KOLGULUM-246504 format. One record per residue: residue in three letters; x, y, z of N, C-alpha, C in turn. Coordinates in steps of 0.05 Angstrom, whole numbers. Layout:
residues N
+---------+--------+--------+--------+--------+--------+--------+--------+--------+--------+
: residuo :   n.c1 :   n.c2 :   n.c3 :  ca.c1 :  ca.c2 :  ca.c3 :   c.c1 :   c.c2 :   c.c3 :
+---------+--------+--------+--------+--------+--------+--------+--------+--------+--------+
:     ALA :      X :      Y :      Z :      X :      Y :      Z :      X :      Y :      Z :
...
+---------+--------+--------+--------+--------+--------+--------+--------+--------+--------+
This chain:
residues 174
+---------+--------+--------+--------+--------+--------+--------+--------+--------+--------+
: residuo :   n.c1 :   n.c2 :   n.c3 :  ca.c1 :  ca.c2 :  ca.c3 :   c.c1 :   c.c2 :   c.c3 :
+---------+--------+--------+--------+--------+--------+--------+--------+--------+--------+
:     MET :     17 :    -24 :      0 :      0 :      0 :      0 :     18 :     25 :      0 :
:     LYS :      9 :     45 :    -14 :     24 :     70 :    -17 :     23 :     86 :     10 :
:     ASN :     40 :    106 :     11 :     40 :    124 :     34 :     19 :    146 :     30 :
:     PHE :      3 :    151 :     51 :    -18 :    172 :     49 :    -14 :    193 :     71 :
:     SER :     11 :    196 :     79 :     17 :    217 :     99 :     40 :    233 :     88 :
:     GLY :     42 :    258 :     98 :     65 :    275 :     89 :     57 :    304 :     88 :
:     ARG :     75 :    319 :     76 :     72 :    348 :     73 :     52 :    354 :     52 :
:     VAL :     37 :    377 :     57 :     15 :    385 :     40 :     22 :    407 :     21 :
:     LEU :     13 :    404 :     -4 :     14 :    425 :    -24 :    -15 :    436 :    -27 :
:     PHE :    -19 :    461 :    -20 :    -46 :    473 :    -22 :    -48 :    486 :    -50 :
:     LEU :    -68 :    478 :    -65 :    -74 :    491 :    -91 :   -101 :    504 :    -88 :
:     ASP :   -101 :    530 :    -85 :   -125 :    545 :    -78 :   -140 :    553 :   -103 :
:     ARG :   -151 :    533 :   -117 :   -167 :    539 :   -141 :   -185 :    515 :   -147 :
:     SER :   -208 :    520 :   -158 :   -226 :    499 :   -167 :   -220 :    494 :   -197 :
:     ASP :   -231 :    472 :   -207 :   -230 :    465 :   -235 :   -202 :    462 :   -247 :
:     ILE :   -184 :    451 :   -231 :   -157 :    444 :   -242 :   -161 :    420 :   -259 :
:     ASN :   -155 :    423 :   -285 :   -161 :    401 :   -304 :   -137 :    384 :   -310 :
:     THR :   -142 :    362 :   -323 :   -121 :    342 :   -328 :   -100 :    353 :   -347 :
:     ASP :   -106 :    372 :   -364 :    -85 :    384 :   -380 :    -67 :    402 :   -364 :
:     GLU :    -77 :    413 :   -342 :    -59 :    428 :   -324 :    -44 :    409 :   -305 :
:     ILE :    -55 :    386 :   -299 :    -41 :    366 :   -282 :    -18 :    355 :   -298 :
:     ILE :    -23 :    346 :   -323 :     -1 :    337 :   -340 :     -9 :    344 :   -369 :
:     PRO :      5 :    363 :   -381 :     -1 :    372 :   -408 :      0 :    349 :   -429 :
:     ALA :    -19 :    350 :   -447 :    -22 :    328 :   -467 :      4 :    325 :   -484 :
:     LYS :     19 :    345 :   -487 :     43 :    343 :   -504 :     64 :    324 :   -491 :
:     HIS :     60 :    317 :   -466 :     79 :    299 :   -453 :     69 :    270 :   -450 :
:     LEU :     48 :    263 :   -465 :     36 :    237 :   -463 :     47 :    217 :   -483 :
:     THR :     69 :    223 :   -495 :     80 :    206 :   -516 :    100 :    186 :   -506 :
:     GLY :    109 :    188 :   -481 :    129 :    170 :   -470 :    116 :    143 :   -463 :
:     VAL :    134 :    124 :   -457 :    124 :     97 :   -451 :    127 :     89 :   -422 :
:     SER :    135 :    108 :   -405 :    137 :    102 :   -377 :    126 :    126 :   -360 :
:     LYS :    117 :    119 :   -336 :    107 :    140 :   -318 :    130 :    160 :   -312 :
:     GLU :    154 :    150 :   -310 :    177 :    166 :   -303 :    180 :    190 :   -321 :
:     ASN :    172 :    187 :   -347 :    174 :    209 :   -366 :    156 :    233 :   -358 :
:     LEU :    135 :    227 :   -342 :    116 :    248 :   -334 :    127 :    265 :   -310 :
:     ARG :    145 :    254 :   -295 :    154 :    267 :   -270 :    160 :    297 :   -273 :
:     PRO :    177 :    305 :   -291 :    184 :    334 :   -290 :    162 :    353 :   -300 :
:     HIS :    140 :    342 :   -310 :    120 :    359 :   -323 :     95 :    363 :   -306 :
:     LEU :     94 :    352 :   -282 :     70 :    354 :   -265 :     64 :    383 :   -260 :
:     LEU :     40 :    391 :   -265 :     29 :    418 :   -260 :     44 :    441 :   -273 :
:     GLU :     60 :    434 :   -294 :     76 :    455 :   -306 :     60 :    477 :   -321 :
:     ASP :     35 :    470 :   -329 :     18 :    489 :   -342 :     -2 :    502 :   -323 :
:     LEU :     -1 :    496 :   -298 :    -20 :    507 :   -278 :    -11 :    536 :   -272 :
:     ARG :    -28 :    554 :   -278 :    -22 :    583 :   -273 :    -38 :    592 :   -249 :
:     MET :    -23 :    597 :   -228 :    -35 :    607 :   -203 :    -15 :    626 :   -190 :
:     GLU :    -25 :    648 :   -180 :     -8 :    666 :   -165 :      5 :    652 :   -142 :
:     GLU :     30 :    657 :   -138 :     45 :    645 :   -116 :     49 :    614 :   -118 :
:     PHE :     48 :    604 :   -143 :     53 :    575 :   -147 :     74 :    572 :   -169 :
:     ASN :     95 :    558 :   -162 :    116 :    553 :   -182 :    121 :    522 :   -182 :
:     PRO :    114 :    509 :   -204 :    117 :    480 :   -204 :    146 :    470 :   -201 :
:     GLU :    165 :    487 :   -209 :    193 :    479 :   -207 :    203 :    478 :   -178 :
:     THR :    190 :    493 :   -160 :    199 :    493 :   -132 :    178 :    484 :   -112 :
:     ASP :    153 :    484 :   -119 :    132 :    479 :    -99 :    122 :    450 :    -97 :
:     ILE :    130 :    433 :   -115 :    120 :    405 :   -115 :    138 :    387 :    -98 :
:     ALA :    164 :    389 :   -101 :    182 :    371 :    -88 :    178 :    370 :    -58 :
:     GLY :    177 :    346 :    -47 :    175 :    342 :    -19 :    146 :    340 :     -9 :
:     ASN :    127 :    345 :    -26 :     99 :    343 :    -18 :     87 :    316 :    -26 :
:     SER :     70 :    306 :     -8 :     58 :    279 :    -13 :     28 :    281 :    -16 :
:     ILE :     16 :    304 :    -10 :    -13 :    307 :     -9 :    -20 :    334 :    -22 :
:     ILE :    -42 :    335 :    -37 :    -53 :    360 :    -47 :    -80 :    365 :    -33 :
:     VAL :    -83 :    389 :    -24 :   -110 :    399 :    -15 :   -118 :    421 :    -34 :
:     THR :   -142 :    418 :    -45 :   -151 :    437 :    -65 :   -181 :    441 :    -63 :
:     ARG :   -192 :    455 :    -81 :   -221 :    463 :    -80 :   -238 :    442 :    -94 :
:     SER :   -255 :    450 :   -112 :   -275 :    432 :   -124 :   -268 :    425 :   -153 :
:     ASN :   -279 :    402 :   -162 :   -277 :    393 :   -190 :   -249 :    388 :   -199 :
:     PHE :   -232 :    377 :   -181 :   -205 :    371 :   -188 :   -204 :    348 :   -208 :
:     GLY :   -187 :    351 :   -229 :   -185 :    329 :   -249 :   -205 :    330 :   -271 :
:     CYS :   -219 :    353 :   -274 :   -238 :    355 :   -296 :   -223 :    355 :   -323 :
:     GLY :   -237 :    353 :   -344 :   -225 :    353 :   -371 :   -222 :    325 :   -382 :
:     SER :   -201 :    321 :   -397 :   -197 :    295 :   -410 :   -195 :    272 :   -390 :
:     SER :   -206 :    250 :   -397 :   -206 :    226 :   -380 :   -181 :    209 :   -387 :
:     ARG :   -160 :    213 :   -372 :   -135 :    198 :   -378 :   -122 :    190 :   -352 :
:     GLU :   -111 :    166 :   -352 :    -97 :    156 :   -328 :    -71 :    171 :   -323 :
:     HIS :    -61 :    185 :   -343 :    -36 :    199 :   -340 :    -36 :    220 :   -318 :
:     ALA :    -59 :    232 :   -312 :    -60 :    252 :   -291 :    -53 :    240 :   -264 :
:     PRO :    -67 :    218 :   -255 :    -59 :    205 :   -230 :    -30 :    194 :   -232 :
:     TRP :    -22 :    184 :   -255 :      6 :    173 :   -257 :     26 :    195 :   -252 :
:     ALA :     21 :    219 :   -263 :     40 :    242 :   -259 :     41 :    249 :   -229 :
:     LEU :     19 :    248 :   -215 :     19 :    253 :   -186 :     35 :    231 :   -172 :
:     GLU :     29 :    206 :   -179 :     41 :    183 :   -166 :     72 :    183 :   -169 :
:     VAL :     81 :    188 :   -193 :    110 :    187 :   -198 :    125 :    210 :   -183 :
:     ASN :    110 :    230 :   -175 :    121 :    252 :   -159 :    116 :    248 :   -129 :
:     GLY :    106 :    224 :   -121 :    102 :    218 :    -93 :     77 :    229 :    -81 :
:     ILE :     58 :    238 :    -97 :     33 :    248 :    -87 :     12 :    227 :    -91 :
:     ASN :      3 :    215 :    -69 :    -16 :    192 :    -71 :    -43 :    199 :    -59 :
:     LEU :    -46 :    223 :    -48 :    -71 :    231 :    -36 :    -78 :    259 :    -45 :
:     VAL :   -102 :    263 :    -55 :   -113 :    289 :    -62 :   -139 :    292 :    -46 :
:     ILE :   -141 :    315 :    -32 :   -165 :    321 :    -16 :   -178 :    345 :    -28 :
:     ALA :   -204 :    343 :    -34 :   -218 :    365 :    -47 :   -248 :    364 :    -40 :
:     VAL :   -262 :    385 :    -47 :   -291 :    385 :    -44 :   -303 :    365 :    -63 :
:     SER :   -293 :    363 :    -87 :   -304 :    345 :   -107 :   -283 :    339 :   -128 :
:     PHE :   -288 :    318 :   -143 :   -270 :    309 :   -165 :   -287 :    304 :   -189 :
:     ALA :   -274 :    306 :   -212 :   -286 :    296 :   -237 :   -289 :    266 :   -233 :
:     ARG :   -311 :    254 :   -241 :   -317 :    226 :   -235 :   -295 :    207 :   -246 :
:     ILE :   -287 :    210 :   -270 :   -267 :    192 :   -282 :   -240 :    195 :   -269 :
:     PHE :   -232 :    220 :   -263 :   -207 :    224 :   -250 :   -207 :    211 :   -223 :
:     ARG :   -228 :    215 :   -208 :   -230 :    203 :   -181 :   -227 :    172 :   -183 :
:     GLN :   -241 :    160 :   -201 :   -239 :    131 :   -204 :   -211 :    122 :   -213 :
:     ASN :   -199 :    138 :   -231 :   -172 :    131 :   -239 :   -152 :    132 :   -216 :
:     MET :   -156 :    151 :   -197 :   -139 :    152 :   -173 :   -141 :    125 :   -158 :
:     PHE :   -165 :    117 :   -152 :   -169 :     92 :   -137 :   -159 :     68 :   -154 :
:     ASN :   -164 :     68 :   -180 :   -154 :     46 :   -197 :   -124 :     44 :   -196 :
:     CYS :   -110 :     66 :   -190 :    -81 :     66 :   -188 :    -72 :     61 :   -159 :
:     GLY :    -90 :     55 :   -141 :    -83 :     51 :   -113 :    -78 :     76 :    -97 :
:     MET :    -88 :     98 :   -108 :    -85 :    124 :    -95 :   -112 :    133 :    -83 :
:     MET :   -112 :    155 :    -68 :   -137 :    164 :    -56 :   -145 :    192 :    -65 :
:     ALA :   -170 :    194 :    -71 :   -183 :    220 :    -77 :   -206 :    223 :    -57 :
:     VAL :   -201 :    239 :    -36 :   -220 :    241 :    -14 :   -235 :    267 :    -16 :
:     GLU :   -261 :    264 :    -15 :   -279 :    288 :    -15 :   -286 :    296 :     13 :
:     LEU :   -283 :    321 :     19 :   -291 :    333 :     45 :   -310 :    356 :     40 :
:     PRO :   -327 :    362 :     59 :   -346 :    384 :     55 :   -332 :    411 :     50 :
:     THR :   -345 :    429 :     36 :   -334 :    455 :     30 :   -324 :    469 :     55 :
:     GLU :   -340 :    468 :     77 :   -332 :    481 :    102 :   -306 :    470 :    113 :
:     THR :   -302 :    444 :    110 :   -277 :    431 :    120 :   -253 :    439 :    104 :
:     ILE :   -257 :    440 :     78 :   -235 :    449 :     60 :   -228 :    478 :     66 :
:     GLU :   -249 :    495 :     69 :   -244 :    523 :     76 :   -229 :    525 :    103 :
:     TYR :   -236 :    509 :    122 :   -222 :    509 :    148 :   -193 :    501 :    144 :
:     LEU :   -187 :    481 :    128 :   -160 :    473 :    123 :   -144 :    496 :    110 :
:     PHE :   -156 :    510 :     91 :   -142 :    532 :     79 :   -137 :    555 :     98 :
:     THR :   -158 :    563 :    113 :   -155 :    586 :    130 :   -138 :    581 :    155 :
:     THR :   -137 :    556 :    164 :   -122 :    549 :    188 :    -94 :    539 :    183 :
:     PHE :    -91 :    523 :    161 :    -66 :    509 :    157 :    -50 :    516 :    132 :
:     PHE :    -61 :    534 :    116 :    -47 :    541 :     91 :    -18 :    549 :     97 :
:     GLY :      1 :    535 :     84 :     29 :    541 :     88 :     46 :    518 :     80 :
:     PRO :     72 :    523 :     77 :     90 :    502 :     67 :     98 :    480 :     87 :
:     ASP :     91 :    483 :    112 :    100 :    464 :    132 :     77 :    448 :    144 :
:     THR :     54 :    447 :    131 :     32 :    431 :    140 :     35 :    402 :    133 :
:     HIS :     30 :    385 :    152 :     31 :    356 :    148 :      5 :    343 :    155 :
:     ILE :     -1 :    321 :    141 :    -25 :    305 :    146 :    -15 :    276 :    150 :
:     GLU :    -25 :    264 :    172 :    -21 :    236 :    177 :    -48 :    222 :    173 :
:     THR :    -48 :    201 :    158 :    -73 :    186 :    153 :    -74 :    162 :    171 :
:     ASP :    -96 :    160 :    186 :   -101 :    137 :    203 :   -123 :    121 :    191 :
:     TRP :   -116 :     98 :    178 :   -135 :     81 :    164 :   -155 :     70 :    183 :
:     GLY :   -146 :     61 :    206 :   -164 :     47 :    225 :   -186 :     66 :    235 :
:     LYS :   -179 :     90 :    240 :   -198 :    110 :    251 :   -212 :    126 :    229 :
:     LYS :   -202 :    123 :    204 :   -212 :    140 :    181 :   -210 :    169 :    190 :
:     LEU :   -185 :    178 :    195 :   -180 :    204 :    206 :   -154 :    216 :    195 :
:     PHE :   -156 :    241 :    188 :   -132 :    256 :    180 :   -124 :    273 :    205 :
:     SER :    -98 :    270 :    213 :    -88 :    287 :    234 :    -71 :    309 :    220 :
:     VAL :    -79 :    334 :    223 :    -67 :    356 :    208 :    -51 :    373 :    228 :
:     THR :    -26 :    379 :    221 :    -10 :    397 :    238 :      3 :    418 :    220 :
:     GLY :      4 :    442 :    230 :     16 :    464 :    216 :      9 :    491 :    228 :
:     ASN :     26 :    510 :    224 :     21 :    537 :    235 :     16 :    537 :    265 :
:     GLY :     29 :    518 :    279 :     25 :    516 :    308 :     -1 :    505 :    317 :
:     ARG :    -16 :    493 :    299 :    -42 :    482 :    305 :    -44 :    453 :    298 :
:     LYS :    -64 :    440 :    310 :    -70 :    412 :    304 :   -100 :    408 :    301 :
:     ALA :   -108 :    389 :    284 :   -136 :    383 :    281 :   -139 :    354 :    272 :
:     GLU :   -161 :    342 :    278 :   -167 :    315 :    268 :   -192 :    318 :    250 :
:     ILE :   -190 :    308 :    226 :   -211 :    310 :    206 :   -220 :    282 :    198 :
:     PRO :   -244 :    275 :    203 :   -254 :    248 :    194 :   -258 :    248 :    164 :
:     PHE :   -255 :    224 :    153 :   -260 :    221 :    124 :   -275 :    194 :    120 :
:     THR :   -287 :    192 :     97 :   -301 :    167 :     90 :   -289 :    157 :     64 :
:     ILE :   -290 :    131 :     61 :   -281 :    117 :     37 :   -298 :     92 :     35 :
:     SER :   -308 :     86 :     11 :   -324 :     62 :      8 :   -307 :     37 :     12 :
:     ASP :   -320 :     16 :     19 :   -306 :    -10 :     23 :   -291 :    -18 :     -3 :
:     PHE :   -304 :    -14 :    -26 :   -292 :    -22 :    -51 :   -267 :     -5 :    -57 :
:     ASP :   -270 :     21 :    -54 :   -247 :     39 :    -59 :   -224 :     32 :    -40 :
:     ARG :   -231 :     27 :    -15 :   -210 :     19 :      5 :   -196 :     -7 :     -4 :
:     SER :   -211 :    -26 :    -15 :   -200 :    -51 :    -25 :   -180 :    -45 :    -48 :
:     LEU :   -188 :    -27 :    -65 :   -170 :    -20 :    -88 :   -144 :     -8 :    -77 :
:     VAL :   -146 :     10 :    -58 :   -122 :     23 :    -46 :   -105 :      3 :    -32 :
:     GLU :   -117 :    -14 :    -16 :   -102 :    -34 :     -1 :    -88 :    -54 :    -20 :
:     ALA :   -100 :    -60 :    -42 :    -88 :    -79 :    -62 :    -66 :    -66 :    -78 :
:     GLY :    -65 :    -39 :    -79 :    -46 :    -25 :    -96 :    -57 :    -17 :   -122 :
:     GLY :    -83 :    -20 :   -126 :    -96 :    -11 :   -151 :   -113 :    -33 :   -163 :
:     TRP :   -126 :    -27 :   -185 :   -145 :    -45 :   -197 :   -132 :    -71 :   -207 :
:     VAL :   -109 :    -68 :   -220 :    -96 :    -92 :   -232 :    -89 :   -112 :   -210 :
:     ASP :    -77 :   -103 :   -188 :    -70 :   -121 :   -166 :    -94 :   -131 :   -153 :
:     PHE :   -115 :   -115 :   -150 :   -140 :   -124 :   -138 :   -152 :   -146 :   -155 :
:     ALA :   -153 :   -143 :   -181 :   -164 :   -163 :   -199 :   -147 :   -188 :   -199 :
:     ASP :   -121 :   -185 :   -200 :   -103 :   -209 :   -200 :   -107 :   -226 :   -175 :
:     ALA :   -113 :   -213 :   -153 :   -116 :   -228 :   -128 :   -143 :   -242 :   -126 :
:     ARG :   -162 :   -234 :   -142 :   -189 :   -244 :   -139 :   -199 :   -260 :   -163 :
:     TYR :   -187 :   -257 :   -187 :   -198 :   -270 :   -211 :   -178 :   -287 :   -224 :
+---------+--------+--------+--------+--------+--------+--------+--------+--------+--------+
């Protein structure tokens, strides 16, 4: 199972699409590794620099409709190869969300009020989240504060994550 704890990258915008996650011009390679240097390179946001702001982060906290646009597995792959296995948002594009779980990663939806609380209380480069699977709880620390945020995940999605993704899940059962 992948790691779902670590430092947080806050992306304070809704509707971040798959072309911004990984531009289509980089989808010609034959390995996930080819995607690594291009994660979020076309994302234009004030105070965000993909060359310096991605390294060392394991989790993204963002707004709504993350992963909208083209339905491609390359967007989760680009996150994964950069060590980001958990995205927390108000909502996700349906296919992107399922592609995350199919890759053994997590796309967790939290209420708008909870996401707003995370941004207003913890926004900063030194925020960490620890994921407690047993309690279905995120422990958030940063800016001298701590909070515990409950999350839900369906039994099936949890099975995909625990197996390492759809292929490993299917191999073990069929």
